[in-house]
C-alpha positions as a printed NumPy array, in Angstrom:
array([[ 79.62 , 114.46 ,  84.988],
       [ 81.733, 111.013,  84.551],
       [ 79.421, 108.351,  85.555],
       [ 80.572, 104.35 ,  85.083],
       [ 78.68 , 101.447,  86.105],
       [ 79.422,  97.92 ,  87.195],
       [ 76.307,  95.704,  85.815],
       [ 76.518,  91.652,  86.943],
       [ 73.98 ,  89.119,  86.473],
       [ 73.274,  87.885,  89.778],
       [ 73.7  ,  84.146,  88.775],
       [ 76.595,  83.244,  91.063],
       [ 79.505,  84.837,  93.113],
       [ 81.743,  87.906,  92.098],
       [ 83.951,  86.416,  89.437],
       [ 87.711,  87.539,  89.65 ],
       [ 87.104,  89.143,  85.915],
       [ 83.961,  90.763,  87.208],
       [ 85.902,  92.234,  90.153],
       [ 88.33 ,  93.674,  87.646],
       [ 85.825,  95.171,  85.469],
       [ 84.463,  96.8  ,  88.679],
       [ 87.549,  98.142,  89.883],
       [ 88.614,  99.725,  86.531],
       [ 85.012, 101.507,  86.45 ],
       [ 85.347, 102.563,  90.168],
       [ 88.745, 103.906,  89.604],
       [ 87.918, 105.776,  86.548],
       [ 85.066, 107.603,  88.107],
       [ 86.966, 108.393,  91.053],
       [ 89.849, 109.624,  89.083],
       [ 87.359, 112.111,  87.594],
       [ 85.352, 112.932,  90.74 ],
       [ 82.447, 111.164,  89.076],
       [ 80.121, 108.431,  90.237],
       [ 80.155, 104.737,  90.148],
       [ 76.981, 102.928,  90.11 ],
       [ 75.891,  99.222,  90.486],
       [ 73.087,  97.872,  88.391],
       [ 72.047,  94.227,  88.871],
       [ 71.013,  92.635,  85.448],
       [ 68.235,  90.546,  87.178],
       [ 66.119,  90.045,  83.813],
       [ 66.888,  86.333,  83.805],
       [ 64.259,  85.546,  86.599],
       [ 64.998,  81.931,  86.587],
       [ 68.563,  82.224,  87.181],
       [ 68.901,  85.349,  89.161],
       [ 69.026,  84.528,  93.114],
       [ 69.198,  86.832,  96.245],
       [ 71.957,  84.873,  97.489],
       [ 73.911,  85.899,  94.253],
       [ 72.945,  89.567,  94.703],
       [ 73.956,  89.423,  98.125],
       [ 77.251,  87.56 ,  97.107],
       [ 78.123,  90.321,  94.427],
       [ 77.504,  93.28 ,  97.271],
       [ 79.582,  91.546,  99.702],
       [ 82.434,  90.842,  97.169],
       [ 82.426,  94.784,  96.235],
       [ 82.233,  95.611,  99.954],
       [ 85.165,  93.524, 100.846],
       [ 87.242,  94.893,  97.951],
       [ 86.353,  98.428,  99.067],
       [ 84.677,  99.475,  95.637],
       [ 81.955, 101.809,  97.261],
       [ 78.853, 102.39 ,  95.026],
       [ 76.99 , 105.681,  94.473],
       [ 73.229, 106.216,  94.52 ],
       [ 70.849, 103.495,  95.123],
       [ 71.475,  99.968,  93.262],
       [ 69.534,  99.501,  90.271],
       [ 67.354,  96.581,  89.356],
       [ 67.31 ,  95.974,  85.674],
       [ 63.99 ,  93.829,  86.142],
       [ 62.225,  96.651,  88.047],
       [ 62.791,  99.059,  84.963],
       [ 60.893,  96.403,  82.518],
       [ 57.935,  98.955,  82.172],
       [ 60.406, 101.578,  80.952],
       [ 61.877,  99.315,  78.598],
       [ 58.762,  98.26 ,  76.926],
       [ 57.826, 101.853,  76.617],
       [ 60.971, 102.509,  74.402],
       [ 60.121,  99.56 ,  72.478],
       [ 56.735, 100.893,  71.828],
       [ 58.541, 104.128,  70.613],
       [ 60.515, 102.277,  68.299],
       [ 57.447, 100.531,  66.998],
       [ 55.533, 104.009,  66.621],
       [ 58.451, 105.652,  64.691],
       [ 59.044, 102.484,  62.344],
       [ 62.459, 101.549,  63.835],
       [ 60.894,  98.286,  65.206],
       [ 58.262,  95.809,  63.878],
       [ 56.05 ,  93.116,  65.084],
       [ 57.493,  89.679,  63.872],
       [ 55.009,  86.66 ,  63.746],
       [ 57.462,  83.997,  62.835],
       [ 57.171,  80.785,  64.436],
       [ 59.853,  79.236,  66.347],
       [ 60.382,  76.522,  63.329],
       [ 60.277,  79.309,  60.972],
       [ 62.744,  81.43 ,  62.53 ],
       [ 65.152,  78.372,  62.577],
       [ 64.646,  77.549,  59.075],
       [ 65.224,  81.224,  58.071],
       [ 68.358,  81.468,  60.252],
       [ 69.915,  78.419,  58.499],
       [ 69.282,  79.983,  55.223],
       [ 70.87 ,  83.212,  56.187],
       [ 74.03 ,  81.454,  57.665],
       [ 74.309,  79.501,  54.357],
       [ 74.162,  82.943,  52.675],
       [ 76.723,  84.384,  54.891],
       [ 74.327,  86.844,  56.382],
       [ 72.197,  87.481,  59.618],
       [ 68.615,  86.841,  59.857],
       [ 66.301,  89.72 ,  58.686],
       [ 62.72 ,  88.683,  59.168],
       [ 60.3  ,  88.911,  56.395],
       [ 57.927,  90.932,  58.577],
       [ 60.013,  94.011,  58.387],
       [ 58.264,  94.718,  54.962],
       [ 55.025,  93.4  ,  55.836],
       [ 51.845,  94.82 ,  57.405],
       [ 50.95 ,  93.32 ,  60.842],
       [ 47.353,  93.36 ,  59.694],
       [ 48.485,  90.186,  57.473],
       [ 49.209,  88.139,  60.533],
       [ 46.511,  85.601,  61.763],
       [ 44.193,  86.993,  64.508],
       [ 45.528,  86.828,  68.111],
       [ 48.971,  85.267,  66.65 ],
       [ 51.859,  85.662,  69.239],
       [ 54.607,  88.048,  68.168],
       [ 57.855,  89.488,  68.871],
       [ 58.828,  93.147,  68.645],
       [ 62.237,  93.036,  66.603],
       [ 64.55 ,  96.125,  65.925],
       [ 64.671,  97.058,  62.41 ],
       [ 68.417,  96.502,  61.512],
       [ 70.2  ,  99.378,  59.778],
       [ 71.483,  98.713,  56.331],
       [ 74.416, 100.896,  56.762],
       [ 77.754,  99.442,  58.168],
       [ 78.501, 100.141,  61.83 ],
       [ 81.429, 101.811,  63.26 ],
       [ 82.49 , 101.964,  67.029],
       [ 85.277, 104.092,  68.18 ],
       [ 86.298, 102.136,  71.314],
       [ 88.439, 103.577,  73.874],
       [ 90.552, 100.297,  73.956],
       [ 90.124,  98.654,  70.78 ],
       [ 90.222, 101.574,  68.378],
       [ 87.754, 101.831,  65.405],
       [ 85.581,  98.752,  65.105],
       [ 83.755,  98.24 ,  61.816],
       [ 80.792,  95.57 ,  61.393],
       [ 79.107,  95.037,  58.03 ],
       [ 75.395,  95.773,  57.856],
       [ 74.713,  92.101,  56.648],
       [ 76.157,  90.809,  60.089],
       [ 73.202,  92.311,  62.023],
       [ 70.11 ,  90.631,  62.512],
       [ 66.72 ,  92.2  ,  63.307],
       [ 67.295,  91.984,  67.037],
       [ 64.245,  90.719,  69.232],
       [ 63.593,  93.649,  71.627],
       [ 60.389,  92.341,  73.162],
       [ 59.867,  88.56 ,  73.517],
       [ 56.193,  87.167,  72.831],
       [ 55.553,  87.641,  76.593],
       [ 56.503,  91.19 ,  76.135],
       [ 59.667,  90.735,  78.313],
       [ 62.41 ,  93.111,  77.27 ],
       [ 65.74 ,  91.411,  76.078],
       [ 69.21 ,  92.207,  77.343],
       [ 70.293,  94.566,  74.61 ],
       [ 67.369,  96.893,  74.73 ],
       [ 67.488,  96.941,  78.491],
       [ 71.047,  97.703,  78.679],
       [ 70.625, 100.584,  76.392],
       [ 67.826, 102.127,  78.276],
       [ 69.055, 101.743,  81.564],
       [ 72.618, 103.093,  80.656],
       [ 70.832, 106.171,  79.027],
       [ 68.417, 106.736,  82.074],
       [ 71.269, 106.334,  84.456],
       [ 73.29 , 108.856,  82.508],
       [ 76.285, 106.641,  82.102],
       [ 78.871, 108.214,  80.346],
       [ 81.625, 105.555,  80.247],
       [ 80.969, 101.582,  79.772],
       [ 84.234,  99.497,  80.612],
       [ 83.362,  96.022,  80.254],
       [ 84.989,  92.818,  78.791],
       [ 85.518,  92.547,  75.038],
       [ 83.125,  89.418,  74.946],
       [ 80.582,  92.37 ,  74.78 ],
       [ 81.851,  94.059,  71.85 ],
       [ 79.457,  92.787,  69.314],
       [ 76.681,  93.68 ,  71.663],
       [ 77.994,  97.198,  71.606],
       [ 77.449,  97.146,  67.838],
       [ 74.114,  96.036,  68.348],
       [ 73.516,  98.501,  71.019],
       [ 74.865, 101.446,  68.974],
       [ 72.272, 100.879,  66.471],
       [ 69.649, 101.217,  68.865],
       [ 71.362, 104.636,  70.46 ],
       [ 71.287, 105.887,  67.044],
       [ 67.719, 104.802,  66.216],
       [ 66.364, 106.601,  69.457],
       [ 68.863, 109.64 ,  68.711],
       [ 70.588, 109.416,  71.791],
       [ 74.112, 110.086,  72.572],
       [ 76.261, 106.866,  72.654],
       [ 78.502, 106.581,  75.883],
       [ 82.124, 106.1  ,  75.277],
       [ 82.81 , 102.391,  75.186],
       [ 85.88 , 100.755,  76.478],
       [ 86.137,  96.898,  75.945],
       [ 88.893,  95.188,  77.683],
       [ 90.308,  91.706,  76.722],
       [ 89.449,  88.929,  79.165],
       [ 91.616,  87.334,  81.614],
       [ 93.32 ,  84.167,  80.201],
       [ 94.717,  81.345,  82.38 ],
       [ 98.542,  80.557,  82.419],
       [ 98.008,  78.37 ,  79.17 ],
       [ 96.705,  81.318,  77.259],
       [ 93.   ,  80.096,  77.014],
       [ 89.941,  81.889,  78.25 ],
       [ 89.688,  81.833,  82.238],
       [ 87.989,  79.001,  83.569],
       [ 87.315,  77.078,  86.783],
       [ 90.079,  74.586,  85.851],
       [ 92.434,  77.422,  85.973],
       [ 91.448,  78.285,  89.388],
       [ 89.121,  81.066,  88.489],
       [ 87.548,  81.541,  91.684],
       [ 84.98 ,  84.412,  93.349],
       [ 86.365,  87.108,  95.322],
       [ 85.172,  85.44 ,  98.663],
       [ 87.571,  82.791,  97.768],
       [ 90.468,  85.027,  97.842],
       [ 89.422,  86.648, 101.107],
       [ 89.177,  83.115, 102.604],
       [ 92.679,  82.279, 101.41 ],
       [ 94.062,  85.24 , 103.326],
       [ 94.504,  87.872, 100.602],
       [ 94.102,  91.421, 101.625],
       [ 91.587,  93.628,  99.698],
       [ 94.19 ,  96.199,  98.806],
       [ 96.486,  93.37 ,  97.646],
       [ 93.995,  92.017,  95.41 ],
       [ 93.045,  95.493,  94.054],
       [ 96.626,  96.279,  93.254],
       [ 97.095,  92.73 ,  91.456],
       [ 93.916,  93.023,  89.425],
       [ 94.825,  96.842,  88.543],
       [ 98.088,  95.462,  86.717],
       [ 96.068,  92.711,  85.088],
       [ 95.654,  94.738,  81.941],
       [ 96.61 ,  98.112,  82.668],
       [100.051,  99.694,  83.014],
       [101.399, 103.1  ,  84.368],
       [105.056, 103.018,  83.202],
       [106.885, 100.469,  85.028],
       [105.268, 100.985,  88.469],
       [104.19 ,  97.833,  90.241],
       [102.591,  98.565,  93.46 ],
       [ 99.994, 101.062,  94.003],
       [ 98.219, 102.669,  97.075],
       [ 94.521, 103.535,  96.451],
       [ 95.157, 107.295,  96.314],
       [ 98.003, 106.437,  93.65 ],
       [ 95.82 , 104.258,  91.663],
       [ 93.195, 106.752,  91.509],
       [ 95.396, 109.569,  90.472],
       [ 96.957, 107.609,  87.696],
       [ 94.231, 105.586,  86.143],
       [ 93.131, 106.394,  82.923],
       [ 91.659, 104.536,  79.865],
       [ 94.95 , 105.196,  77.943],
       [ 96.735, 102.563,  79.818],
       [ 94.43 ,  99.584,  79.154],
       [ 95.975,  96.941,  76.999],
       [ 94.761,  95.246,  74.051],
       [ 96.44 ,  92.111,  74.8  ],
       [ 94.735,  89.427,  77.218],
       [ 96.227,  89.391,  80.584],
       [ 97.129,  86.005,  82.35 ],
       [ 96.286,  85.21 ,  85.909],
       [ 99.318,  84.446,  87.794],
       [ 98.821,  83.246,  91.43 ],
       [102.731,  83.657,  92.045],
       [102.392,  87.299,  90.828],
       [ 99.245,  87.8  ,  93.   ],
       [100.964,  86.49 ,  96.226],
       [103.765,  88.615,  95.484],
       [101.986,  91.771,  95.228],
       [100.072,  90.658,  98.403],
       [103.084,  90.082, 100.171],
       [103.927,  93.859,  99.602],
       [100.754,  94.955, 100.979],
       [100.923,  92.833, 103.906],
       [104.191,  94.032, 104.96 ],
       [102.935,  97.768, 104.444],
       [ 99.951,  96.962, 106.724],
       [ 99.228,  97.901, 110.307],
       [100.067,  95.213, 112.847],
       [ 96.826,  95.368, 114.759],
       [ 94.629,  95.354, 111.533],
       [ 96.663,  92.318, 110.392],
       [ 96.29 ,  90.433, 113.742],
       [ 92.519,  90.912, 113.47 ],
       [ 92.229,  89.721, 110.009],
       [ 94.403,  86.706, 110.678],
       [ 92.253,  85.852, 113.852],
       [ 90.132,  83.357, 112.099],
       [ 93.069,  81.507, 110.762],
       [ 94.795,  81.588, 114.204],
       [ 91.532,  80.375, 115.863],
       [ 91.297,  77.377, 113.499],
       [ 94.577,  75.878, 115.025],
       [ 94.174,  72.804, 117.061],
       [ 96.232,  72.231, 120.137],
       [ 96.761,  75.919, 120.63 ],
       [ 96.874,  78.298, 123.715],
       [ 93.47 ,  79.285, 124.85 ],
       [ 94.417,  82.608, 126.669],
       [ 93.336,  85.116, 124.295],
       [ 95.262,  87.786, 125.76 ],
       [ 98.328,  85.878, 125.613],
       [ 97.802,  84.9  , 121.824],
       [ 97.346,  88.494, 120.788],
       [100.223,  89.753, 122.762],
       [102.521,  87.166, 121.245],
       [101.259,  87.672, 117.727],
       [101.308,  91.26 , 117.929],
       [104.968,  91.372, 119.294],
       [105.797,  89.141, 116.534],
       [103.929,  90.627, 113.737],
       [106.662,  93.197, 112.289],
       [108.785,  90.019, 111.661],
       [105.85 ,  87.705, 110.558],
       [104.452,  90.152, 108.042],
       [107.926,  90.34 , 106.124],
       [107.787,  86.528, 105.774],
       [104.061,  86.042, 104.672],
       [102.135,  86.581, 101.315],
       [ 98.85 ,  85.741, 102.943],
       [ 97.1  ,  86.249, 106.214],
       [ 96.823,  82.271, 106.396],
       [100.761,  82.227, 106.097],
       [101.025,  84.812, 109.1  ],
       [ 98.869,  82.56 , 111.106],
       [101.006,  79.344, 110.286],
       [104.397,  81.294, 111.07 ],
       [103.175,  82.225, 114.193],
       [101.694,  79.047, 115.357],
       [104.769,  78.17 , 117.353],
       [104.046,  81.061, 119.589],
       [100.734,  79.772, 120.874],
       [101.375,  75.939, 120.691],
       [100.227,  74.287, 124.127],
       [103.021,  72.605, 125.788],
       [104.181,  70.165, 126.226],
       [103.934,  69.254, 122.65 ],
       [104.711,  66.157, 120.62 ],
       [107.814,  66.319, 118.172],
       [107.795,  64.173, 115.38 ],
       [109.368,  63.315, 112.04 ],
       [112.587,  65.192, 111.148],
       [112.695,  67.636, 114.045],
       [112.415,  64.547, 116.431],
       [115.422,  63.062, 114.981],
       [117.337,  66.392, 115.894],
       [116.719,  65.548, 119.674],
       [119.09 ,  62.584, 120.096],
       [120.658,  62.248, 123.533],
       [123.687,  64.243, 122.625],
       [121.481,  67.174, 121.641],
       [119.378,  67.058, 124.781],
       [122.504,  67.271, 127.121],
       [123.548,  70.126, 125.088],
       [120.089,  71.685, 125.513],
       [120.439,  71.348, 129.31 ],
       [123.876,  73.37 , 129.268],
       [122.243,  76.234, 127.018],
       [119.294,  76.218, 129.402],
       [121.821,  77.202, 132.161],
       [123.551,  79.641, 130.021],
       [120.307,  81.288, 129.018],
       [119.095,  81.709, 132.527],
       [122.035,  83.863, 133.165],
       [121.368,  86.454, 130.566],
       [120.685,  89.779, 132.313],
       [118.512,  90.817, 129.407],
       [116.114,  88.674, 127.124],
       [116.359,  90.855, 123.906],
       [116.971,  89.417, 120.252],
       [120.433,  90.988, 119.875],
       [121.815,  89.556, 123.329],
       [119.999,  85.902, 122.481],
       [121.716,  85.762, 118.972],
       [125.01 ,  86.854, 120.518],
       [124.6  ,  84.141, 123.468],
       [123.584,  81.232, 120.72 ],
       [126.77 ,  82.151, 118.534],
       [128.981,  82.364, 121.623],
       [127.39 ,  78.755, 122.819],
       [128.178,  77.22 , 119.599],
       [131.909,  78.383, 119.852],
       [132.177,  77.157, 123.192],
       [130.694,  73.818, 122.255],
       [133.025,  73.748, 119.553],
       [130.297,  72.666, 116.97 ],
       [128.614,  74.142, 113.934],
       [125.548,  76.144, 114.426],
       [123.365,  73.472, 113.202],
       [124.13 ,  71.337, 115.905],
       [122.71 ,  74.178, 118.191],
       [120.04 ,  75.462, 116.016],
       [118.292,  72.386, 115.026],
       [117.612,  70.824, 118.169],
       [116.777,  74.137, 119.652],
       [114.201,  74.964, 116.962],
       [112.652,  71.685, 117.601],
       [112.262,  72.204, 121.314],
       [111.046,  75.916, 120.747],
       [108.359,  75.15 , 117.852],
       [108.081,  71.515, 117.633],
       [109.073,  71.924, 113.785],
       [106.64 ,  74.389, 113.031],
       [107.485,  77.377, 110.687],
       [109.112,  80.167, 112.423],
       [111.785,  83.074, 112.334],
       [115.158,  82.817, 113.178],
       [115.783,  81.247, 116.71 ],
       [116.707,  84.649, 118.465],
       [113.454,  86.271, 117.419],
       [111.562,  83.003, 118.296],
       [112.981,  83.343, 121.9  ],
       [112.347,  87.032, 122.073],
       [108.708,  86.446, 121.013],
       [107.988,  83.539, 123.44 ],
       [109.776,  85.345, 126.221],
       [112.265,  84.032, 128.867],
       [109.96 ,  81.916, 130.764],
       [108.112,  80.207, 128.027],
       [111.441,  79.706, 126.053],
       [113.154,  78.011, 129.219],
       [110.186,  76.104, 129.784],
       [110.034,  74.721, 126.357],
       [113.756,  73.88 , 126.548],
       [113.421,  71.992, 129.678],
       [110.761,  69.984, 128.449],
       [113.348,  68.279, 126.066],
       [115.816,  67.516, 128.968],
       [117.09 ,  63.984, 129.232],
       [115.198,  61.892, 131.356],
       [117.736,  62.042, 134.028],
       [116.941,  65.701, 134.427]])
């Protein structure tokens, strides 16, 4: 059974890098018909919050990354972690260390100067030599052999034995530390493949020593390079590194963000766009790149635009509704709003890269009239232009059908009759119909608004004499 996991610390939102890690783990499991598990690494009780756990769950749900089985709490497994630490003590693979904080710091400084990691003198001393009731930690007895990890992305990685310290397994209050807890949980959850950021690569070396000491089979490790900003530096808030919910609130589709994150450090030939079925069929560890990927918001928008264009019109309208409802000075008839946006959606969705842009480009459909026209659009409505709109109004009233092709033909013919360039017609007409708001071409605008609304908006701009 192929079984992967996503194991975030619940100290904040689901970061974009964590979302990519979860996606890769989910895809690998789904590709093999295996399981994708979620474990909350909540051993840091001071920083772990229920709100952060909820944010992680909500982010995964929105992204469509469904988890198998019950969610595991690492904190709840603490008794099992202590049990394994005791087993390591009993088998001589760990020892009680009675170093004080000051002694530890001094020894660490000495070890650093000598170019090696800290090795506790208590690894070779008997615990009976310690003062009575003295506090102690439980440390892992680091191996004296070099460590080699065959990583599915990084290849063979070697560490010298001197680079590994005697890792603390249990703190002086008997609480387990991260590296012990991770090994025990991954073993007990029967995780076969661990896909995570390469900032955990050194941890993998430490964890493999624990696996080997316990006689447990190592999982396959795949350490992926972290996401960088456009300046090539590690991604941070100043690069716009946001939580998944922020991209949702900006109007990205979950499938759009999934597709973008998929290609952020993984490739399958030259294919750029993927459906979920295509992604699951194609995904493999061999396509993961060693070089760090760079977050590119323009590319993200481009990929999202592709998925918006392919999405169902009614679903887009539902998802865009919060953005539409946020507009001021808009039509309040819900049915009218729905009908106009739905009629225009086949065109609107070809011009938008986010749901917010769909809403904005359709705002002209639901602006309450008469509306105030200011700035550059107002300059197009001079006396000559208003007179011309009255003549256009008469022409449009006489159209037998109100369809986009006939409207486009009528506008072209009117410009020829008036013996002016189309701009002399288009600019004031666009101002009258949309108030200067974003909109498709004018024939589409009038078709979406309908005969009565279009003629009424034009009539609103007649010269005062009319």
